[in-house]
C-alpha positions, -999 to +999 in steps of 0.1 A: +005+278-050+034+300-062+066+294-044+072+317-014+102+311+008+084+325+038+059+297+035+086+270+040+091+252+072+125+240+085+130+210+108+163+206+125+173+175+143+205+163+160+213+126+163+244+110+180+265+092+155+268+055+159+306+058+162+317+077+193+283+093+200+297+118+225+322+131+199+301+129+167+265+142+162+247+143+128+227+175+122+199+174+097+179+204+082+149+195+062+128+221+044+092+215+033+068+236+013+030+233+016+016+208-008+051+198-021+067+181+008+105+181+012+122+205-012+156+208+003+180+193+029+213+200+046+235+175+064+263+184+089+284+167+115+291+183+149+324+173+164+332+178+201+369+176+204+369+177+243+358+142+243+386+129+220+411+123+248+440+135+226+431+111+198+413+135+175+430+124+143+426+087+152+389+091+158+385+111+125+403+084+106+377+062+090+349+088+093+335+106+062+360+116+036+351+153+042+358+151+079+390+131+075+403+156+049+394+186+072+410+169+102+443+159+087+445+191+065+442+216+095+446+199+129+469+178+150+462+148+172+447+170+199+424+187+176+444+219+176+452+239+144+486+231+129+513+258+136+515+271+101+479+284+099+484+315+122+521+319+115+532+310+080+532+342+058+521+323+027+500+294+039+478+315+063+462+334+034+442+364+045+450+355+081+414+358+092+416+323+107+439+312+134+440+296+169+403+304+176+396+273+156+408+254+187+377+265+208+342+252+208+327+225+186+335+219+149+303+218+127+312+206+092+286+209+065+286+178+044+259+185+019+233+211+008+207+200-017+176+216-032+152+202-057+159+214-091+127+233-095+133+253-064+169+262-070+182+298-073+152+310-050+171+313-018+163+279-002+199+268+002+209+301+019+178+299+041+189+264+053+224+277+061+208+306+081+184+282+100+214+260+109+235+289+121+206+302+142+199+268+157+204+258+193+232+234+182+256+262+174+271+286+199+292+317+195+324+298+203+319+271+177+332+271+142+313+260+111+333+246+081+326+235+046+345+220+016+330+233-017+337+204-041+314+189-067+303+153-061+288+127-085+299+119-121+316+150-133+342+139-158+351+172-176+376+194-158+360+226-170+326+215-158+342+205-124+358+239-120+326+257-130+306+237-104+332+244-077+333+281-084+295+282-080+297+264-047+325+286-034+304+317-044+274+302-025+293+298+007+311+331+004+276+348+000+266+332+032+296+345+052+321+317+048+358+326+042+387+305+031+408+290+059+444+297+050+453+286+015+434+253+019+402+242+001+382+246+033+360+275+043+349+286+077+321+306+093+322+321+129+289+328+146+309+356+164+300+388+145+333+405+155+354+376+141+379+388+115+363+365+088+330+383+093+346+416+086+364+405+054+345+412+021+340+383-001+359+401-028+390+402-006+389+365+002+418+342-009+413+329-044+414+293-055+443+303-079+464+311-049+463+276-034 
């Protein structure tokens, strides 16, 4: 059977994390294709800051490297964005992200993986779409990502090329850079400034 994206099935599950289950929930998206089994997967962590009791950074410390970097790079101990993001003329970048990051849950995408023979056929974007349309994300939430190559990449030129590819992937799916950081965000709210910003106008990595 020739590959057809519309023939795929996505299963989305949410599981409380073993550390602070009311704060952290792991979201998993698994895509299967008839006769081939699983061909792609996405993993994300949902963070509910209202249960942190003012100890957001303390709870994030010791979690995954991605979440720790996101927390300490953008937020304070209460889980609120640092003052420079909405106000610093240089560090705020395009200015499409600000204090609205304080509301709702944070859903951070950890990994998007597609079997090699099914890559470049829309599977990754389809998984992102399924996640964003799922019951686990509301219009007040914010979805984040950190496009960065993983694994044994030793050559700088190769690392940069892989990162550029990942950045292009997330931008294609509506993510825009948060300030001048390495992190990207997506708002489910269609009127959010980031949703109105063309990918070509987003802050470039060279501006970091």
